[in-house]
N, C-alpha and C positions, 0 to 999 in steps of 0.2 A: 465459812465466809470470814475473812479477816476484817479487822476493825476499819482499815483503810478503805476497803471495798464497800463496806457498809456506809461510811461517810460519803463516798462518791455517789452511791446509789440514792441516799437521802437528798443530796444536793440536786441530783438530776430530777428527782421527784418534785422537789420544791420549785425548780425552774418550770417543769411541765405544768404544775398547778398554776403558777403565775401566768403562763401563756394562755391556759384555758380561761383563767379569771379575766384576762384582758380582752379576749376576743369572743367570748360567748356571754349569754345572759343566764347561764346556769347558776352563777353565784350572785344573782341580782338581789337576793335577800340581804347580802352584806353591804350593798351600795347605798340603799335607802332605808336603813334600819332606824326606827323611831327612837331608839335608846342611844343612838350615836349623837353626841352633842356637837354642834357647830356654832362657833362664835365668830362674828366679823366685827372687828373694832378698827375702824379706819382702814389702813392698808394691811392690817394684821389679821390672819385667819388662823383660828385655833380649832382643831378637830380632836375630839376625845371619843374613841370607838368603844364605849362601855358595853353597848348591846352586842356588838360583834364579839367582844371578848367573852361575854356570857354564852353566846351560841357555840363558839369554838370550845369553851371549857366543858359544856354539857356534852358535845359530840365526842371530845377526847375522853371524857369520863366513861361514857357508854362503851366506847371502843376498847378502853383498857379493861373494863369489867368483862367484856366478851372474850378477850384473849388473855 
């Protein structure tokens, strides 16, 4: 598999995950994570997804150790 085909395949996979994320409740753990900080100051909304980053990091670490 060439590098170009790999990049296209990864892009399609990211789009597919985005569609699944938007239309299903499978990823609901990422939507209301208690470690994600949300600040509302006037008309400004600040969202810091710290807990989501931890979960993704742990998942990718386990995945890399397996393969």
